[in-house]
C-alpha positions in Angstrom: -13.2 42.3 43.9 -9.6 42.3 43.4 -9.5 39.0 45.3 -12.2 37.5 43.2 -10.5 38.5 39.8 -7.3 37.0 41.3 -9.0 33.6 42.4 -10.7 33.5 39.0 -7.4 34.2 37.2 -5.7 31.5 39.4 -8.6 29.0 38.9 -8.4 29.5 35.1 -4.5 28.9 35.1 -5.1 25.6 37.2 -7.8 24.4 34.8 -5.3 25.4 31.8 -2.4 23.7 33.4 -4.5 20.5 34.0 -5.9 20.2 30.8 -2.3 20.6 29.4 -1.0 17.7 31.5 -4.1 15.4 30.4 -3.1 15.3 26.9 -2.7 11.7 25.4 0.8 10.5 25.2 2.3 10.3 21.7 2.5 6.6 20.8 5.8 5.3 20.4 7.2 2.5 17.7 6.5 -1.0 19.1 8.1 -2.5 16.1 11.9 -2.7 15.5 13.2 -0.7 12.3 14.9 -3.3 10.1 18.4 -3.1 8.6 17.2 -4.0 5.1 14.7 -3.0 2.8 12.8 -5.7 1.3 15.8 -8.2 1.7 18.5 -5.5 0.4 20.6 -4.1 3.1 20.0 -0.6 4.1 21.0 1.0 7.5 17.8 1.5 10.1 18.9 4.7 10.7 18.1 5.6 6.8 14.6 3.8 7.0 13.6 5.2 10.4 12.8 8.6 9.1 10.2 7.3 6.4 8.3 5.1 8.7 5.8 6.2 11.0 6.7 7.1 14.4 4.0 4.8 16.0 2.8 1.4 15.2 2.8 -2.0 16.7 3.8 -4.5 13.6 5.9 -3.9 10.6 5.6 -6.5 7.6 7.1 -6.7 3.9 4.8 -8.2 1.2 7.1 -9.2 -1.5 6.5 -9.8 -5.1 9.3 -11.0 -7.2 9.1 -11.4 -10.8 11.0 -12.1 -14.3 13.1 -8.9 -14.6 11.4 -7.2 -11.5 10.9 -6.9 -7.9 8.3 -5.0 -5.9 8.0 -4.8 -2.2 5.6 -3.1 0.0 6.2 -2.7 3.7 3.1 -2.6 5.7 2.8 -1.0 9.5 -0.5 -2.3 11.4 -2.1 -3.5 8.0 -1.3 -0.2 6.1 1.2 0.2 3.5 3.5 2.9 4.2 6.4 2.4 1.8 6.9 0.6 -1.5 10.4 -0.4 -3.1 10.9 -1.7 -6.3 13.2 -2.3 -9.2 13.0 -3.3 -12.8 15.2 -3.9 -16.1 14.1 -0.9 -18.3 15.4 -0.5 -22.3 18.4 1.4 -22.3 18.3 5.1 -22.8 15.7 5.8 -20.2 16.5 8.6 -17.5 15.5 8.2 -13.9 13.1 11.3 -14.5 11.3 9.5 -17.4 11.1 6.1 -15.0 9.5 8.2 -12.1 6.8 9.8 -14.6 5.6 6.0 -15.5 3.4 6.7 -12.8 1.3 9.7 -13.1 0.1 9.9 -9.5 3.4 10.1 -7.9 5.7 13.2 -7.9 8.9 11.8 -7.0 11.1 13.8 -9.5 11.2 17.4 -8.0 15.3 17.4 -7.4 17.8 15.6 -9.5 21.2 14.4 -8.2 24.3 12.6 -9.0 24.7 14.0 -12.5 21.3 12.8 -13.3 21.8 9.5 -11.8 18.8 10.1 -9.5 15.7 12.0 -8.8 14.0 12.5 -5.7 11.3 14.4 -3.8 9.7 14.5 -0.3 7.5 11.6 -1.3 10.2 9.2 -2.9 12.7 8.9 -5.6 14.2 6.8 -8.5 17.8 5.7 -9.4 19.7 4.3 -12.1 21.4 1.2 -10.5 25.2 0.6 -11.8 25.6 -2.7 -12.8 29.2 -3.3 -14.0 29.8 -5.4 -16.0 26.3 -5.6 -17.4 24.5 -8.8 -16.7 25.3 -11.2 -19.6 21.6 -12.3 -20.3 20.8 -8.5 -20.5 23.3 -8.0 -23.5 23.7 -4.3 -22.5 20.2 -3.7 -24.0 18.4 -2.9 -20.6 19.2 -0.9 -17.4 18.4 -1.5 -13.8 16.3 1.2 -12.0 15.3 1.2 -8.3 12.2 3.3 -6.9 11.1 3.8 -3.5 8.1 6.0 -2.3 6.1 6.6 0.5 2.3 6.0 0.9 1.6 7.9 4.3 2.3 11.7 3.5 5.5 13.4 2.8 8.7 12.9 4.3 12.1 15.0 4.5 13.3 15.2 0.8 17.0 14.7 2.0 16.0 11.4 3.7 14.4 10.2 0.5 17.5 11.2 -1.2 19.7 9.3 1.2 17.3 6.1 1.1 17.1 6.0 -2.8 20.8 6.3 -3.2 21.7 3.7 -0.5 19.1 1.2 -1.8 20.3 1.6 -5.6 23.9 1.2 -4.2 23.0 -1.7 -2.3 21.3 -3.3 -5.3 24.4 -2.8 -7.4 26.2 -5.3 -5.2 23.1 -7.8 -5.2 22.6 -11.0 -7.4 20.8 -9.1 -9.7 23.8 -7.4 -11.1 26.1 -9.9 -10.8 27.7 -11.5 -14.0 25.9 -14.7 -14.7 
């Protein structure tokens, strides 16, 4: 009887070991993480944590307009990240801009002395344009926003992404004196 129990335990251990080895391997990214976010320079190491861990194809769908820009980052046909910026009447706060979309909760934390807000799903930052673009006549401010569509990410990763994106926008043609 002792040997029968030992054989049963050994057989069970082999079955469990074999089933553990036959788990499907986690897919890896087949796409290269870009070093820009919708045409604005952002290091790939800041984008990587907010993009899916797997997928085969990454694309950007850009929608420029007068005084605004919107872009969706799409992986395998699914929107995973949105980045946009727009000129807003002076006097708004990043928190009030974040609440323009009631379906997003991207104002959980505040940083930079009130310059930006962020959460594990996105962030909003005021973009410093010095001097203010002449055609805006000091009546408007530029705000940048990023948010993920495929669940929560790391709040510190989102903070780094929104601040880097806003800083890069401050050096863009949208902020240059015209």
